[in-house]
C-alpha positions in Angstrom: -25.3 15.9 11.0 -24.5 15.4 7.5 -27.4 13.4 6.0 -30.9 13.0 6.2 -30.3 9.5 7.6 -28.5 11.0 10.4 -31.2 13.3 11.2 -33.8 10.6 10.9 -31.9 8.4 13.5 -32.0 11.4 16.0 -35.1 12.8 15.2 -37.2 9.6 15.6 -36.2 8.8 19.1 -39.5 9.0 21.0 -40.7 9.1 24.5 -42.5 5.9 25.7 -45.6 7.7 25.7 -45.6 7.7 22.0 -44.9 3.9 21.5 -48.5 3.4 20.2 -48.5 3.4 16.4 -51.8 5.5 16.2 -50.3 8.2 18.6 -46.9 8.3 16.6 -48.7 8.8 13.4 -51.4 11.1 14.6 -48.8 13.3 16.1 -46.8 13.5 13.1 -49.8 14.2 10.7 -51.4 16.8 12.8 -48.0 18.5 13.5 -47.2 18.5 10.0 -50.4 20.3 8.9 -50.1 22.8 11.9 -46.6 23.8 11.0 -47.4 23.9 7.2 -50.2 26.3 8.0 -48.1 28.5 10.3 -45.3 28.6 7.4 -48.1 29.6 5.1 -49.3 32.1 7.3 -46.0 33.7 7.9 -45.2 33.9 4.0 -48.4 35.4 3.6 -47.8 38.0 6.0 -44.4 38.7 4.2 -46.7 39.9 1.1 -48.8 42.4 3.5 -46.9 45.4 1.8 -47.6 44.3 -1.6 -43.8 43.3 -2.0 -42.7 40.1 -0.2 -40.4 40.7 2.5 -39.8 38.9 5.9 -38.8 40.6 9.2 -35.7 39.1 10.8 -38.1 37.6 13.5 -40.3 36.1 10.7 -37.4 34.5 9.1 -36.5 33.1 12.5 -39.9 31.7 13.0 -39.9 30.2 9.5 -36.7 28.4 10.4 -38.3 27.2 13.5 -41.4 26.0 11.7 -39.6 24.4 9.0 -37.4 22.5 11.6 -40.7 21.1 13.0 -41.8 20.2 9.5 -38.7 18.0 9.1 -39.3 16.6 12.3 -42.6 15.4 11.5 -41.6 14.3 8.0 -38.8 12.2 9.7 -41.5 10.5 12.0 -43.8 9.8 9.0 -40.9 8.4 7.0 -40.0 6.1 10.0 -43.6 4.8 10.4 -44.0 4.1 6.5 -40.5 2.2 6.4 -38.9 4.9 4.3 -35.7 6.9 4.8 -35.6 10.8 4.5 -32.6 10.3 2.3 -34.6 7.9 -0.1 -37.6 10.4 -0.2 -35.0 13.3 -1.0 -33.3 11.4 -3.7 -36.9 10.4 -5.2 -38.2 13.9 -4.9 -34.9 15.2 -6.8 -35.7 12.8 -9.7 -39.2 13.9 -9.8 -38.2 17.5 -9.8 -35.8 16.8 -12.7 -38.5 14.9 -14.7 -40.9 18.1 -14.0 -38.0 20.6 -15.2 -37.7 18.5 -18.4 -41.4 18.4 -18.9 -41.8 22.2 -18.5 -38.7 23.4 -20.2 -37.5 20.6 -22.5 -34.8 22.9 -24.1 -33.2 23.5 -20.8 -30.1 21.4 -19.8 
């Protein structure tokens, strides 16, 4: 897989049980919220000693959870008629505009 488009094409293949629009959207929304919360908890735990550090197991878990986040984003993009590639490119443009806003002398 080399692009978000390729990822989205594979990730949005859903079982027949999720052919209902509401079920697909709710699965993605609730899943995204849950996984983002779990990622937040893992990072919070990384600060438990006062210095940020994740264990090898926590890094593995973060990777798994972020993978699930990507899957849920792919589903939501599909439902909204967007491509992940377009969202990523738009996000980069937004980040560049913010960087210029917060650090105008930086090039």
